[in-house]
TIVO-555056 format. One record per residue (C-alpha): residue number from 1; x, z, y. Coordinates in steps of 0.05 Angstrom, whole numbers. Example, Ala and Ser with C-alpha at 12.3 -4.5 7.8 and 13.67 -1.06 7.14 Angstrom:
<sites>
<site nr="1" px="246" pz="156" py="-90"/>
<site nr="2" px="273" pz="143" py="-21"/>
</sites>
This chain:
<sites>
<site nr="1" px="1086" pz="1019" py="2596"/>
<site nr="2" px="1130" pz="987" py="2544"/>
<site nr="3" px="1122" pz="913" py="2528"/>
<site nr="4" px="1164" pz="864" py="2489"/>
<site nr="5" px="1194" pz="811" py="2534"/>
<site nr="6" px="1170" pz="753" py="2492"/>
<site nr="7" px="1099" pz="782" py="2490"/>
<site nr="8" px="1101" pz="788" py="2566"/>
<site nr="9" px="1125" pz="717" py="2574"/>
<site nr="10" px="1069" pz="693" py="2529"/>
<site nr="11" px="1019" pz="731" py="2571"/>
<site nr="12" px="1042" pz="692" py="2632"/>
<site nr="13" px="1046" pz="625" py="2596"/>
<site nr="14" px="1122" pz="622" py="2600"/>
<site nr="15" px="1133" pz="612" py="2526"/>
<site nr="16" px="1114" pz="543" py="2502"/>
<site nr="17" px="1090" pz="520" py="2570"/>
<site nr="18" px="1115" pz="493" py="2636"/>
<site nr="19" px="1101" pz="528" py="2702"/>
<site nr="20" px="1126" pz="522" py="2773"/>
<site nr="21" px="1167" pz="586" py="2766"/>
<site nr="22" px="1203" pz="565" py="2703"/>
<site nr="23" px="1197" pz="531" py="2635"/>
<site nr="24" px="1220" pz="536" py="2564"/>
<site nr="25" px="1268" pz="485" py="2536"/>
<site nr="26" px="1222" pz="425" py="2544"/>
<site nr="27" px="1248" pz="356" py="2556"/>
<site nr="28" px="1250" pz="320" py="2623"/>
<site nr="29" px="1216" pz="251" py="2618"/>
<site nr="30" px="1283" pz="217" py="2629"/>
<site nr="31" px="1312" pz="254" py="2569"/>
<site nr="32" px="1271" pz="209" py="2523"/>
<site nr="33" px="1302" pz="146" py="2552"/>
<site nr="34" px="1368" pz="115" py="2533"/>
<site nr="35" px="1426" pz="140" py="2575"/>
<site nr="36" px="1448" pz="92" py="2629"/>
<site nr="37" px="1515" pz="61" py="2614"/>
<site nr="38" px="1563" pz="66" py="2673"/>
<site nr="39" px="1635" pz="79" py="2691"/>
<site nr="40" px="1615" pz="112" py="2756"/>
<site nr="41" px="1660" pz="167" py="2783"/>
<site nr="42" px="1617" pz="226" py="2804"/>
<site nr="43" px="1645" pz="286" py="2840"/>
<site nr="44" px="1604" pz="350" py="2846"/>
<site nr="45" px="1630" pz="400" py="2896"/>
<site nr="46" px="1607" pz="469" py="2877"/>
<site nr="47" px="1598" pz="502" py="2810"/>
<site nr="48" px="1541" pz="549" py="2825"/>
<site nr="49" px="1469" pz="540" py="2802"/>
<site nr="50" px="1460" pz="473" py="2839"/>
<site nr="51" px="1525" pz="440" py="2818"/>
<site nr="52" px="1523" pz="460" py="2745"/>
<site nr="53" px="1449" pz="442" py="2737"/>
<site nr="54" px="1461" pz="373" py="2768"/>
<site nr="55" px="1522" pz="363" py="2723"/>
<site nr="56" px="1481" pz="381" py="2661"/>
<site nr="57" px="1427" pz="330" py="2679"/>
<site nr="58" px="1476" pz="274" py="2695"/>
<site nr="59" px="1515" pz="288" py="2632"/>
<site nr="60" px="1451" pz="275" py="2592"/>
<site nr="61" px="1426" pz="215" py="2630"/>
<site nr="62" px="1491" pz="176" py="2638"/>
<site nr="63" px="1536" pz="145" py="2585"/>
<site nr="64" px="1608" pz="135" py="2605"/>
<site nr="65" px="1606" pz="166" py="2674"/>
<site nr="66" px="1667" pz="206" py="2696"/>
<site nr="67" px="1637" pz="271" py="2722"/>
<site nr="68" px="1681" pz="323" py="2758"/>
<site nr="69" px="1661" pz="392" py="2783"/>
<site nr="70" px="1703" pz="425" py="2836"/>
<site nr="71" px="1694" pz="501" py="2834"/>
<site nr="72" px="1747" pz="556" py="2840"/>
<site nr="73" px="1707" pz="614" py="2811"/>
<site nr="74" px="1714" pz="624" py="2736"/>
<site nr="75" px="1658" pz="675" py="2729"/>
<site nr="76" px="1587" pz="654" py="2743"/>
<site nr="77" px="1549" pz="697" py="2792"/>
<site nr="78" px="1475" pz="707" py="2778"/>
<site nr="79" px="1458" pz="720" py="2850"/>
<site nr="80" px="1382" pz="730" py="2842"/>
<site nr="81" px="1399" pz="793" py="2802"/>
<site nr="82" px="1437" pz="828" py="2858"/>
<site nr="83" px="1373" pz="858" py="2885"/>
<site nr="84" px="1365" pz="895" py="2819"/>
<site nr="85" px="1437" pz="918" py="2823"/>
<site nr="86" px="1426" pz="945" py="2893"/>
<site nr="87" px="1362" pz="979" py="2868"/>
<site nr="88" px="1399" pz="1015" py="2812"/>
<site nr="89" px="1362" pz="978" py="2757"/>
<site nr="90" px="1424" pz="941" py="2730"/>
<site nr="91" px="1499" pz="947" py="2740"/>
<site nr="92" px="1540" pz="891" py="2771"/>
<site nr="93" px="1564" pz="866" py="2703"/>
<site nr="94" px="1493" pz="843" py="2687"/>
<site nr="95" px="1503" pz="788" py="2739"/>
<site nr="96" px="1576" pz="770" py="2722"/>
<site nr="97" px="1577" pz="771" py="2646"/>
<site nr="98" px="1583" pz="696" py="2634"/>
<site nr="99" px="1642" pz="651" py="2648"/>
<site nr="100" px="1628" pz="585" py="2683"/>
<site nr="101" px="1661" pz="552" py="2623"/>
<site nr="102" px="1600" pz="570" py="2582"/>
<site nr="103" px="1555" pz="530" py="2628"/>
<site nr="104" px="1596" pz="470" py="2649"/>
<site nr="105" px="1578" pz="413" py="2601"/>
<site nr="106" px="1628" pz="387" py="2551"/>
<site nr="107" px="1660" pz="323" py="2576"/>
<site nr="108" px="1655" pz="344" py="2649"/>
<site nr="109" px="1722" pz="354" py="2682"/>
<site nr="110" px="1730" pz="420" py="2717"/>
<site nr="111" px="1778" pz="424" py="2776"/>
<site nr="112" px="1788" pz="499" py="2789"/>
<site nr="113" px="1799" pz="492" py="2864"/>
<site nr="114" px="1763" pz="488" py="2930"/>
<site nr="115" px="1753" pz="427" py="2974"/>
<site nr="116" px="1797" pz="425" py="3036"/>
<site nr="117" px="1763" pz="365" py="3067"/>
<site nr="118" px="1710" pz="312" py="3057"/>
<site nr="119" px="1726" pz="239" py="3074"/>
<site nr="120" px="1660" pz="203" py="3061"/>
<site nr="121" px="1682" pz="140" py="3097"/>
<site nr="122" px="1737" pz="133" py="3044"/>
<site nr="123" px="1695" pz="160" py="2986"/>
<site nr="124" px="1742" pz="217" py="2970"/>
<site nr="125" px="1751" pz="292" py="2976"/>
<site nr="126" px="1816" pz="331" py="2982"/>
<site nr="127" px="1827" pz="398" py="2948"/>
<site nr="128" px="1865" pz="457" py="2974"/>
<site nr="129" px="1915" pz="446" py="2918"/>
<site nr="130" px="1930" pz="376" py="2945"/>
<site nr="131" px="1891" pz="335" py="2895"/>
<site nr="132" px="1854" pz="273" py="2919"/>
<site nr="133" px="1789" pz="260" py="2883"/>
<site nr="134" px="1760" pz="191" py="2893"/>
<site nr="135" px="1687" pz="180" py="2877"/>
<site nr="136" px="1632" pz="128" py="2874"/>
<site nr="137" px="1579" pz="182" py="2882"/>
<site nr="138" px="1583" pz="253" py="2910"/>
<site nr="139" px="1538" pz="314" py="2902"/>
<site nr="140" px="1550" pz="370" py="2952"/>
<site nr="141" px="1529" pz="437" py="2924"/>
<site nr="142" px="1576" pz="484" py="2960"/>
<site nr="143" px="1526" pz="539" py="2977"/>
<site nr="144" px="1530" pz="570" py="3046"/>
<site nr="145" px="1574" pz="615" py="3088"/>
<site nr="146" px="1557" pz="688" py="3102"/>
<site nr="147" px="1582" pz="694" py="3174"/>
<site nr="148" px="1596" pz="769" py="3179"/>
<site nr="149" px="1649" pz="754" py="3232"/>
<site nr="150" px="1594" pz="731" py="3280"/>
<site nr="151" px="1575" pz="805" py="3287"/>
<site nr="152" px="1623" pz="837" py="3337"/>
<site nr="153" px="1663" pz="895" py="3308"/>
<site nr="154" px="1646" pz="878" py="3236"/>
<site nr="155" px="1692" pz="854" py="3182"/>
<site nr="156" px="1673" pz="842" py="3110"/>
<site nr="157" px="1719" pz="896" py="3084"/>
<site nr="158" px="1679" pz="948" py="3122"/>
<site nr="159" px="1619" pz="938" py="3076"/>
<site nr="160" px="1602" pz="984" py="3020"/>
<site nr="161" px="1621" pz="1049" py="3053"/>
<site nr="162" px="1602" pz="1095" py="3111"/>
<site nr="163" px="1530" pz="1070" py="3107"/>
<site nr="164" px="1546" pz="996" py="3121"/>
<site nr="165" px="1517" pz="953" py="3065"/>
<site nr="166" px="1498" pz="882" py="3049"/>
<site nr="167" px="1465" pz="859" py="2985"/>
<site nr="168" px="1487" pz="788" py="2998"/>
<site nr="169" px="1562" pz="799" py="2999"/>
<site nr="170" px="1580" pz="802" py="2925"/>
<site nr="171" px="1559" pz="836" py="2860"/>
<site nr="172" px="1606" pz="894" py="2875"/>
<site nr="173" px="1576" pz="902" py="2944"/>
<site nr="174" px="1506" pz="902" py="2914"/>
<site nr="175" px="1529" pz="960" py="2869"/>
<site nr="176" px="1560" pz="995" py="2929"/>
<site nr="177" px="1493" pz="989" py="2965"/>
<site nr="178" px="1460" pz="1029" py="2909"/>
<site nr="179" px="1513" pz="1083" py="2916"/>
<site nr="180" px="1505" pz="1085" py="2991"/>
<site nr="181" px="1429" pz="1084" py="2986"/>
<site nr="182" px="1429" pz="1145" py="2941"/>
<site nr="183" px="1475" pz="1183" py="2988"/>
<site nr="184" px="1432" pz="1164" py="3048"/>
<site nr="185" px="1368" pz="1188" py="3014"/>
<site nr="186" px="1399" pz="1255" py="2996"/>
<site nr="187" px="1430" pz="1266" py="3064"/>
<site nr="188" px="1374" pz="1236" py="3107"/>
<site nr="189" px="1379" pz="1204" py="3175"/>
<site nr="190" px="1368" pz="1137" py="3208"/>
<site nr="191" px="1363" pz="1073" py="3167"/>
<site nr="192" px="1364" pz="1004" py="3198"/>
<site nr="193" px="1346" pz="939" py="3163"/>
<site nr="194" px="1359" pz="870" py="3193"/>
<site nr="195" px="1338" pz="797" py="3189"/>
<site nr="196" px="1380" pz="743" py="3221"/>
<site nr="197" px="1360" pz="685" py="3266"/>
<site nr="198" px="1390" pz="631" py="3222"/>
<site nr="199" px="1365" pz="598" py="3158"/>
<site nr="200" px="1382" pz="643" py="3100"/>
<site nr="201" px="1382" pz="643" py="3025"/>
<site nr="202" px="1330" pz="685" py="2990"/>
<site nr="203" px="1291" pz="701" py="3052"/>
<site nr="204" px="1255" pz="756" py="3016"/>
<site nr="205" px="1318" pz="797" py="3001"/>
<site nr="206" px="1322" pz="830" py="3070"/>
<site nr="207" px="1250" pz="854" py="3061"/>
<site nr="208" px="1262" pz="876" py="2989"/>
<site nr="209" px="1319" pz="922" py="3008"/>
<site nr="210" px="1277" pz="957" py="3061"/>
<site nr="211" px="1219" pz="966" py="3012"/>
<site nr="212" px="1264" pz="990" py="2956"/>
<site nr="213" px="1300" pz="1041" py="2999"/>
<site nr="214" px="1234" pz="1071" py="3022"/>
<site nr="215" px="1207" pz="1070" py="2951"/>
<site nr="216" px="1267" pz="1106" py="2922"/>
<site nr="217" px="1263" pz="1158" py="2977"/>
<site nr="218" px="1189" pz="1169" py="2964"/>
<site nr="219" px="1201" pz="1176" py="2889"/>
<site nr="220" px="1256" pz="1226" py="2903"/>
<site nr="221" px="1208" pz="1265" py="2949"/>
<site nr="222" px="1257" pz="1253" py="3006"/>
<site nr="223" px="1217" pz="1204" py="3048"/>
<site nr="224" px="1207" pz="1253" py="3106"/>
<site nr="225" px="1282" pz="1259" py="3113"/>
<site nr="226" px="1289" pz="1186" py="3132"/>
<site nr="227" px="1274" pz="1149" py="3197"/>
<site nr="228" px="1268" pz="1076" py="3178"/>
<site nr="229" px="1268" pz="1015" py="3224"/>
<site nr="230" px="1263" pz="941" py="3209"/>
<site nr="231" px="1292" pz="895" py="3263"/>
<site nr="232" px="1278" pz="821" py="3257"/>
<site nr="233" px="1317" pz="772" py="3300"/>
<site nr="234" px="1257" pz="726" py="3306"/>
<site nr="235" px="1182" pz="736" py="3318"/>
<site nr="236" px="1164" pz="743" py="3244"/>
<site nr="237" px="1188" pz="770" py="3177"/>
<site nr="238" px="1170" pz="710" py="3133"/>
<site nr="239" px="1153" pz="637" py="3145"/>
<site nr="240" px="1087" pz="639" py="3105"/>
<site nr="241" px="1035" pz="675" py="3147"/>
<site nr="242" px="997" pz="712" py="3092"/>
<site nr="243" px="1063" pz="740" py="3065"/>
<site nr="244" px="1088" pz="755" py="3135"/>
<site nr="245" px="1025" pz="794" py="3148"/>
<site nr="246" px="1029" pz="830" py="3081"/>
<site nr="247" px="1102" pz="852" py="3093"/>
<site nr="248" px="1088" pz="875" py="3165"/>
<site nr="249" px="1027" pz="915" py="3142"/>
<site nr="250" px="1064" pz="948" py="3084"/>
<site nr="251" px="1124" pz="966" py="3127"/>
<site nr="252" px="1079" pz="998" py="3179"/>
<site nr="253" px="1037" pz="1035" py="3126"/>
<site nr="254" px="1102" pz="1063" py="3098"/>
<site nr="255" px="1125" pz="1090" py="3164"/>
<site nr="256" px="1175" pz="1038" py="3187"/>
<site nr="257" px="1185" pz="1025" py="3261"/>
<site nr="258" px="1180" pz="949" py="3270"/>
<site nr="259" px="1218" pz="910" py="3322"/>
<site nr="260" px="1217" pz="835" py="3332"/>
<site nr="261" px="1267" pz="791" py="3370"/>
<site nr="262" px="1321" pz="843" py="3357"/>
<site nr="263" px="1383" pz="806" py="3336"/>
<site nr="264" px="1442" pz="846" py="3309"/>
<site nr="265" px="1499" pz="833" py="3358"/>
<site nr="266" px="1552" pz="885" py="3345"/>
<site nr="267" px="1570" pz="945" py="3303"/>
<site nr="268" px="1611" pz="1006" py="3322"/>
<site nr="269" px="1627" pz="1038" py="3255"/>
<site nr="270" px="1663" pz="1098" py="3286"/>
<site nr="271" px="1603" pz="1118" py="3329"/>
<site nr="272" px="1554" pz="1093" py="3276"/>
<site nr="273" px="1518" pz="1050" py="3327"/>
<site nr="274" px="1488" pz="980" py="3322"/>
<site nr="275" px="1476" pz="937" py="3384"/>
<site nr="276" px="1417" pz="889" py="3383"/>
<site nr="277" px="1403" pz="832" py="3431"/>
<site nr="278" px="1331" pz="835" py="3454"/>
<site nr="279" px="1288" pz="799" py="3507"/>
<site nr="280" px="1297" pz="861" py="3550"/>
<site nr="281" px="1373" pz="864" py="3543"/>
<site nr="282" px="1420" pz="897" py="3494"/>
<site nr="283" px="1394" pz="957" py="3456"/>
<site nr="284" px="1438" pz="1007" py="3420"/>
<site nr="285" px="1411" pz="1042" py="3359"/>
<site nr="286" px="1443" pz="1097" py="3317"/>
<site nr="287" px="1447" pz="1090" py="3242"/>
<site nr="288" px="1466" pz="1128" py="3180"/>
<site nr="289" px="1449" pz="1069" py="3135"/>
<site nr="290" px="1451" pz="997" py="3160"/>
<site nr="291" px="1433" pz="938" py="3116"/>
<site nr="292" px="1466" pz="877" py="3146"/>
<site nr="293" px="1439" pz="807" py="3133"/>
<site nr="294" px="1490" pz="764" py="3168"/>
<site nr="295" px="1478" pz="697" py="3203"/>
<site nr="296" px="1486" pz="641" py="3153"/>
<site nr="297" px="1515" pz="571" py="3162"/>
<site nr="298" px="1542" pz="515" py="3120"/>
<site nr="299" px="1613" pz="527" py="3096"/>
<site nr="300" px="1665" pz="507" py="3147"/>
<site nr="301" px="1689" pz="449" py="3104"/>
<site nr="302" px="1619" pz="418" py="3109"/>
<site nr="303" px="1605" pz="440" py="3180"/>
<site nr="304" px="1667" pz="406" py="3207"/>
<site nr="305" px="1659" pz="342" py="3166"/>
<site nr="306" px="1623" pz="277" py="3178"/>
<site nr="307" px="1570" pz="300" py="3128"/>
<site nr="308" px="1539" pz="352" py="3174"/>
<site nr="309" px="1478" pz="342" py="3218"/>
<site nr="310" px="1503" pz="321" py="3288"/>
<site nr="311" px="1438" pz="334" py="3325"/>
<site nr="312" px="1371" pz="368" py="3314"/>
<site nr="313" px="1353" pz="438" py="3289"/>
<site nr="314" px="1404" pz="438" py="3232"/>
<site nr="315" px="1464" pz="416" py="3274"/>
<site nr="316" px="1483" pz="486" py="3299"/>
<site nr="317" px="1493" pz="511" py="3228"/>
<site nr="318" px="1530" pz="449" py="3206"/>
<site nr="319" px="1481" pz="439" py="3148"/>
<site nr="320" px="1486" pz="378" py="3103"/>
<site nr="321" px="1447" pz="319" py="3131"/>
<site nr="322" px="1399" pz="298" py="3076"/>
<site nr="323" px="1330" pz="268" py="3071"/>
<site nr="324" px="1287" pz="329" py="3055"/>
<site nr="325" px="1249" pz="292" py="3000"/>
<site nr="326" px="1301" pz="248" py="2965"/>
<site nr="327" px="1360" pz="295" py="2980"/>
<site nr="328" px="1402" pz="233" py="2995"/>
<site nr="329" px="1448" pz="235" py="3054"/>
<site nr="330" px="1419" pz="198" py="3114"/>
<site nr="331" px="1484" pz="163" py="3134"/>
<site nr="332" px="1524" pz="161" py="3069"/>
<site nr="333" px="1476" pz="135" py="3015"/>
<site nr="334" px="1522" pz="151" py="2957"/>
<site nr="335" px="1520" pz="225" py="2975"/>
<site nr="336" px="1467" pz="276" py="2954"/>
<site nr="337" px="1458" pz="349" py="2968"/>
<site nr="338" px="1432" pz="406" py="2924"/>
<site nr="339" px="1419" pz="479" py="2941"/>
<site nr="340" px="1434" pz="524" py="3000"/>
<site nr="341" px="1479" pz="475" py="3037"/>
<site nr="342" px="1422" pz="427" py="3051"/>
<site nr="343" px="1396" pz="420" py="3121"/>
<site nr="344" px="1322" pz="422" py="3102"/>
<site nr="345" px="1265" pz="465" py="3130"/>
<site nr="346" px="1265" pz="511" py="3069"/>
<site nr="347" px="1295" pz="511" py="2999"/>
<site nr="348" px="1351" pz="563" py="2994"/>
<site nr="349" px="1332" pz="597" py="2928"/>
<site nr="350" px="1349" pz="588" py="2855"/>
<site nr="351" px="1276" pz="567" py="2845"/>
<site nr="352" px="1288" pz="510" py="2895"/>
<site nr="353" px="1350" pz="489" py="2856"/>
<site nr="354" px="1308" pz="484" py="2793"/>
<site nr="355" px="1272" pz="426" py="2827"/>
<site nr="356" px="1326" pz="399" py="2873"/>
<site nr="357" px="1381" pz="389" py="2821"/>
<site nr="358" px="1341" pz="345" py="2773"/>
<site nr="359" px="1310" pz="306" py="2831"/>
<site nr="360" px="1378" pz="292" py="2864"/>
<site nr="361" px="1408" pz="274" py="2796"/>
<site nr="362" px="1351" pz="228" py="2778"/>
<site nr="363" px="1354" pz="193" py="2846"/>
<site nr="364" px="1429" pz="184" py="2837"/>
<site nr="365" px="1417" pz="152" py="2769"/>
<site nr="366" px="1364" pz="106" py="2801"/>
<site nr="367" px="1416" pz="86" py="2853"/>
<site nr="368" px="1465" pz="69" py="2798"/>
<site nr="369" px="1412" pz="27" py="2764"/>
<site nr="370" px="1394" pz="-8" py="2830"/>
<site nr="371" px="1323" pz="18" py="2826"/>
<site nr="372" px="1281" pz="53" py="2879"/>
<site nr="373" px="1288" pz="128" py="2884"/>
<site nr="374" px="1219" pz="152" py="2864"/>
<site nr="375" px="1230" pz="227" py="2856"/>
<site nr="376" px="1211" pz="268" py="2917"/>
<site nr="377" px="1224" pz="342" py="2931"/>
<site nr="378" px="1165" pz="375" py="2964"/>
<site nr="379" px="1202" pz="437" py="2988"/>
<site nr="380" px="1181" pz="481" py="2930"/>
<site nr="381" px="1211" pz="551" py="2931"/>
<site nr="382" px="1193" pz="616" py="2899"/>
<site nr="383" px="1207" pz="689" py="2914"/>
<site nr="384" px="1183" pz="749" py="2873"/>
<site nr="385" px="1176" pz="794" py="2935"/>
<site nr="386" px="1191" pz="865" py="2911"/>
<site nr="387" px="1149" pz="914" py="2951"/>
<site nr="388" px="1169" pz="978" py="2915"/>
<site nr="389" px="1201" pz="1001" py="2850"/>
<site nr="390" px="1157" pz="971" py="2796"/>
<site nr="391" px="1116" pz="924" py="2840"/>
<site nr="392" px="1124" pz="854" py="2869"/>
<site nr="393" px="1084" pz="796" py="2896"/>
<site nr="394" px="1097" pz="726" py="2869"/>
<site nr="395" px="1107" pz="680" py="2929"/>
<site nr="396" px="1109" pz="605" py="2918"/>
<site nr="397" px="1104" pz="552" py="2972"/>
<site nr="398" px="1131" pz="485" py="2996"/>
<site nr="399" px="1146" pz="448" py="3061"/>
<site nr="400" px="1074" pz="457" py="3084"/>
<site nr="401" px="1083" pz="533" py="3081"/>
<site nr="402" px="1019" pz="540" py="3041"/>
<site nr="403" px="1017" pz="588" py="2982"/>
<site nr="404" px="1019" pz="557" py="2912"/>
<site nr="405" px="982" pz="591" py="2855"/>
<site nr="406" px="1016" pz="578" py="2789"/>
<site nr="407" px="971" pz="629" py="2756"/>
<site nr="408" px="903" pz="615" py="2787"/>
<site nr="409" px="865" pz="671" py="2754"/>
<site nr="410" px="903" pz="725" py="2791"/>
<site nr="411" px="922" pz="737" py="2864"/>
<site nr="412" px="998" pz="727" py="2863"/>
<site nr="413" px="1004" pz="755" py="2933"/>
<site nr="414" px="976" pz="822" py="2909"/>
<site nr="415" px="1036" pz="865" py="2890"/>
<site nr="416" px="1033" pz="885" py="2818"/>
<site nr="417" px="1076" pz="907" py="2759"/>
<site nr="418" px="1068" pz="837" py="2727"/>
<site nr="419" px="1109" pz="802" py="2780"/>
<site nr="420" px="1162" pz="857" py="2780"/>
<site nr="421" px="1168" pz="847" py="2704"/>
<site nr="422" px="1170" pz="772" py="2713"/>
<site nr="423" px="1229" pz="779" py="2761"/>
<site nr="424" px="1265" pz="830" py="2719"/>
<site nr="425" px="1256" pz="801" py="2650"/>
<site nr="426" px="1237" pz="728" py="2653"/>
<site nr="427" px="1276" pz="696" py="2711"/>
<site nr="428" px="1346" pz="705" py="2684"/>
<site nr="429" px="1333" pz="671" py="2616"/>
<site nr="430" px="1299" pz="614" py="2652"/>
<site nr="431" px="1357" pz="609" py="2701"/>
<site nr="432" px="1406" pz="603" py="2643"/>
<site nr="433" px="1364" pz="548" py="2612"/>
<site nr="434" px="1365" pz="513" py="2679"/>
<site nr="435" px="1441" pz="514" py="2681"/>
<site nr="436" px="1442" pz="481" py="2612"/>
<site nr="437" px="1397" pz="424" py="2636"/>
<site nr="438" px="1338" pz="446" py="2593"/>
<site nr="439" px="1288" pz="457" py="2649"/>
<site nr="440" px="1251" pz="395" py="2675"/>
<site nr="441" px="1223" pz="387" py="2744"/>
</sites>
């Protein structure tokens, strides 16, 4: 079926309306108010979706502030699109076509470097290049660390060949996954898919890659040549029970062997064997195609700083210690967190950033004004869960892990073409509007 993108967006209410998944260029309520005059020095560490969106909001809402972004990468990575690269729908360039310079607001200073250390007691950060950046307020939006080295025998440069793949690693690795997937389908053999025990960004992506591989094999009439297994490190596939049950049912219906509490421990690329830690001891499984979703933690520079959680469930990963509603640091009140780095129960998606960045920015402005921080983040996140080529479910939920229905007249958890099209055609334009500060929350 052919459909114009704008007509499709109208059909879902995404043109001229605001929804939980995204909005058109409508104004945030604060946009109508006079900008707050201040000489505050604000440093934003990280120039991905969270950092740039926060900078765009603060640049509108403050008059006279000195805003600095610290980010070494010159090309912006549209990471939600990597699933479509790995699925053969787009090439890698679709996700790397725009320089960060096109998104960073005019008047915001851009330090093209990485942070070497945080010194929140002294209100400053040090860059790898030796520059000291003093601040009055800090936003940490560094993203997270993909800890491939935690898997014995695996190094990052092994990915993208000999059946070892990971959609998370980079746009080029997402493209390599498509190449390796096609070879695997033609040759046949054993395919393993993994889910780590740690918090992870885009928790649906590990499931999507299993579904898409099976779907492509079925479409190529090669499904019987593949033995597919999904190994989850924990006792579930997804934190929301109806979606967990849906994914488990679909995997079983499509002939996957399902194993829970199977944590990927080691890889022997020469023997093409993967070792999993299980309640019954280590288990070795042969593979021809292995999709690795590595353990994830906060970046080392955050993990080893005073900003990280020191106790509780987020301490092991070194996640940023913030209040899960205000996104303000619990011990350093002039510090806020946005995006994947936050030590919160959920919220590691671009859809979460759409809400987190304006909330953190507005609370920071309230702090400058000496007013109460009234904006609260409820944990909103969204994942179009692709279940096969051409179909997806639209999964939205918050801290309470209850499904949210943005479109109440349809069952969003029922996989359909509409949610596939939403993900493929609508999300990227909305993402770009978000980076420019044009999406309210």
